[in-house]
N, C-alpha and C positions, 0 to 999 in steps of 0.2 A: 670309726674312732680315730681321731687325728693322731698322727705320730708325735710323740714327745710329751704327752699328757700323763703317761704313767710315771709312777715314782721310779727313780733310777735303779733301785734294788730290784723291783719287779721287772724292769726292762732288761737288766743284766741276766736275771734268771731266765727270761723268755729267750734272749739271744743264745744263752748257754744251751737251753733245751733244743732250740732250733739247730744249733751247730752239732749237737750230739746226734739228733735225728738225721741230719744230713750225712754225717759220717757213717752212721749205721746203714743208711740207704746205699751210699757209695760202696761200702764194704760188701754188702749183700749182693750188689750188682757185679762187683769186680771179682769176688771169690769164685763163683761158678765158671766165669769165663777164663780167668787165669788161675791155674793151680800152681802157685809159686812155692 
């Protein structure tokens, strides 16, 4: 699926979801290593 064919609202939701998932993965990776 070529990039830029989705409606802007859908694209924003997708990027927001990806960002949340990325943050969750980073947090779950960082938390066990560093107990801050």
